[in-house]
C-alpha positions in Angstrom: 12.8 -161.2 122.3 11.1 -164.6 121.4 7.7 -164.0 119.7 4.8 -165.4 121.5 3.3 -168.1 119.5 -0.5 -168.2 119.5 -2.7 -171.0 118.4 -4.7 -170.2 115.3 -8.1 -169.3 116.2 -10.2 -172.5 116.6 -13.4 -171.7 114.6 -16.6 -173.4 115.5 -17.8 -174.4 112.2 -21.6 -174.7 111.8 -22.4 -175.3 108.1 -22.5 -178.9 106.9 -19.8 -179.9 104.5 -20.7 -180.9 100.8 -19.9 -184.5 100.1 -16.6 -185.1 98.0 -15.5 -181.7 98.5 -13.7 -179.8 101.1 -14.8 -179.8 104.7 -16.2 -176.5 106.1 -13.4 -176.6 108.5 -10.8 -176.8 105.8 -12.5 -174.1 103.8 -12.4 -171.8 106.9 -8.7 -172.5 107.3 -8.2 -171.7 103.5 -10.1 -168.4 103.8 -8.1 -167.5 107.0 -4.9 -168.0 105.1 -6.1 -165.9 102.2 -7.1 -163.3 104.7 -3.8 -163.4 106.3 -2.0 -163.1 102.9 -4.1 -159.9 102.0 -3.4 -158.6 105.6 0.3 -159.0 105.1 0.2 -157.5 101.8 -1.5 -154.3 103.3 0.8 -154.3 106.3 3.8 -154.0 103.9 2.0 -151.3 101.8 1.1 -149.2 104.7 4.6 -149.5 106.3 5.8 -148.0 103.0 3.2 -145.4 103.1 1.7 -146.5 99.9 4.9 -145.8 97.9 7.3 -147.6 95.8 10.8 -146.2 95.9 9.4 -143.3 97.5 6.7 -142.6 94.8 3.0 -142.7 95.8 1.4 -145.5 94.1 -2.1 -147.3 94.0 -0.4 -150.1 96.1 -3.3 -149.4 98.6 -5.8 -149.8 96.0 -9.3 -150.7 96.7 -8.9 -154.1 95.2 -6.9 -155.5 98.0 -9.4 -154.0 100.6 -12.3 -155.3 98.6 -10.7 -158.8 98.4 -10.2 -158.7 102.1 -13.8 -157.7 102.8 -15.2 -160.3 100.5 -13.1 -163.0 102.0 -14.3 -162.0 105.5 -18.0 -161.8 104.5 -17.8 -165.3 103.0 -16.3 -166.8 106.3 -18.7 -165.2 108.6 -21.5 -167.6 107.5 -19.2 -170.5 108.2 -18.2 -169.9 111.8 -20.0 -168.9 115.1 -17.4 -166.7 116.4 -17.2 -164.1 113.7 -16.3 -161.0 115.7 -12.6 -160.7 114.1 -14.2 -160.6 110.5 -16.6 -158.1 111.4 -13.9 -156.0 112.8 -11.6 -156.4 109.7 -14.6 -155.4 107.5 -15.1 -152.2 109.6 -11.4 -151.6 109.7 -11.4 -151.8 105.7 -14.3 -149.3 105.6 -12.2 -146.9 107.9 -8.8 -147.1 105.9 -10.3 -147.4 102.3 -10.9 -143.5 101.9 -7.4 -142.8 103.0 -5.8 -145.6 100.7 -6.7 -144.4 97.4 -4.2 -143.2 94.9 -5.2 -139.7 95.5 -4.8 -140.1 99.1 -1.4 -141.4 98.9 -0.2 -138.6 96.4 -1.7 -136.0 98.8 0.7 -137.2 101.7 -2.2 -136.1 104.1 -2.3 -139.7 105.6 1.4 -140.4 105.7 1.4 -140.4 109.5 -1.5 -142.7 109.6 -0.3 -145.5 107.5 2.2 -147.1 109.9 -0.7 -147.2 112.4 -2.7 -149.1 109.6 0.3 -151.4 109.1 0.4 -152.5 112.7 -3.3 -152.9 112.8 -3.2 -155.3 109.7 -0.3 -157.1 111.5 -2.5 -157.5 114.7 -5.5 -158.7 112.6 -3.2 -161.3 110.8 -1.8 -162.6 114.1 -5.4 -162.9 115.4 -6.6 -164.7 112.3 -3.6 -167.1 111.8 -2.2 -167.3 115.2 1.4 -166.5 114.2 3.3 -163.9 112.3 5.5 -166.6 110.7 5.1 -166.6 106.9 4.9 -170.2 107.0 1.6 -170.2 108.8 0.1 -168.5 105.5 0.4 -171.8 103.6 -1.5 -175.1 104.1 0.2 -177.9 105.9 0.7 -181.1 103.6 -1.8 -184.0 104.6 -0.7 -186.0 107.6 2.0 -183.4 108.8 1.8 -182.9 112.5 1.1 -179.4 113.8 4.1 -177.2 113.7 6.0 -178.9 111.0 8.7 -176.9 109.5 9.1 -176.5 105.8 11.5 -179.3 104.7 14.4 -178.5 102.4 14.2 -179.4 98.9 17.6 -181.3 99.1 18.1 -184.2 101.4 21.1 -184.2 103.6 22.5 -187.1 101.6 22.0 -185.2 98.5 23.8 -182.2 100.1 26.7 -184.4 100.9 27.0 -185.5 97.4 27.0 -181.9 96.1 29.7 -181.1 98.6 31.9 -184.2 97.3 31.3 -183.2 93.7 32.2 -179.5 94.3 35.5 -180.3 96.5 37.8 -181.2 93.5 36.7 -178.1 91.9 37.2 -175.9 94.7 40.7 -177.5 95.3 41.7 -176.8 91.8 40.5 -173.2 92.0 42.8 -172.8 95.1 45.9 -174.2 93.4 48.2 -171.6 92.1 48.3 -171.1 88.4 51.6 -172.1 86.9 52.8 -169.9 84.4 54.8 -171.2 81.4 57.3 -169.0 79.9 
């Protein structure tokens, strides 16, 4: 099933930008990507029921949730349609008591963690407009929307590498003659 691609939430930015710095729109884009990264981290931690190799950990620690809440609070003042940020803040306060090291060790909330994972995923999709990991990174200036990450090696360089490797591969395939 092909994933539905949503456009990133277009924020109506209402604060003036400082001269010589990032525009408010660029700042909101940055904030949204950082929020998305934290949501992805929490999504994975909750999917693993706050465990590493089956052992309860503090991976649902308050620091991730505090970072998430802080970024949302900062962004609220920059946009007019701030409902999603308020909902994320509310969500962090609901999941925080169930995300402590002690809570993970108790096993009491193990059946709720997958739900938290899906909620984090839904928020991430709403904030970023996509579940693609590449959406969490800024586009290079001048790149059109939807530009894919380019390979580090050009097609020409790939061909040169193949040509250099060919004689080696042929040598390796040749039977080894024994002297004796």
